[in-house]
C-alpha positions in Angstrom: 9.5 0.7 -61.3 12.5 3.0 -61.8 16.1 1.9 -61.4 19.5 3.4 -60.6 22.3 1.7 -62.5 25.9 2.2 -61.3 29.0 1.1 -63.3 31.2 0.8 -60.2 34.4 -0.3 -62.0 34.6 3.0 -63.8 34.0 5.1 -60.6 36.7 7.7 -59.8 35.5 8.2 -56.2 34.7 12.0 -56.5 31.9 11.6 -54.0 29.2 13.8 -55.7 26.6 11.0 -55.3 27.4 10.5 -51.6 27.3 14.2 -50.9 24.0 14.8 -52.6 22.2 11.5 -51.6 23.9 9.9 -48.6 20.8 7.7 -47.9 21.6 5.7 -51.1 25.4 6.0 -51.5 28.6 5.4 -49.5 32.3 5.8 -50.3 34.2 2.6 -49.8 37.1 2.7 -47.3 38.7 -0.2 -49.2 39.0 1.4 -52.6 37.6 4.9 -52.4 34.8 4.2 -54.9 31.1 4.9 -54.5 28.9 2.1 -53.5 25.1 2.0 -54.2 23.6 0.8 -50.9 21.5 -2.4 -51.1 22.0 -2.7 -54.9 22.2 -6.0 -56.6 25.4 -6.4 -58.6 26.7 -8.5 -61.4 30.3 -7.9 -62.6 30.6 -4.4 -61.2 27.2 -3.2 -62.5 24.9 -2.5 -59.6 21.1 -2.0 -60.0 18.8 -0.6 -57.3 15.0 -0.3 -57.9 13.8 3.1 -56.5 10.5 4.8 -56.0 9.3 8.0 -57.6 10.2 9.8 -54.3 13.9 9.7 -55.0 13.8 9.7 -58.8 14.3 13.4 -59.4 17.3 13.7 -57.0 18.8 10.5 -58.6 18.5 12.0 -62.1 20.3 15.2 -60.8 23.1 13.0 -59.4 23.5 11.1 -62.6 23.9 14.3 -64.5 26.4 15.6 -62.0 28.6 12.5 -62.2 31.8 13.6 -63.9 32.4 10.2 -65.6 28.7 9.5 -66.4 28.6 6.1 -64.8 25.2 6.5 -63.1 22.1 5.9 -65.1 18.5 6.3 -64.1 15.7 4.5 -66.0 
């Protein structure tokens, strides 16, 4: 199974992830940072298992992130 890993504490809130994949991302009203929907988090590192269906798009988003805090494995 593939995973998206998001290092939320380093997020700058640019919104690239949300704009390209709104079904998996939200921008928090509280602090303006991206939130990976339904991800399991430990100390500001959030992990979401994903299917092959969203894998390619997720890799594109990881590459587009200006601070490189999204990883896809």
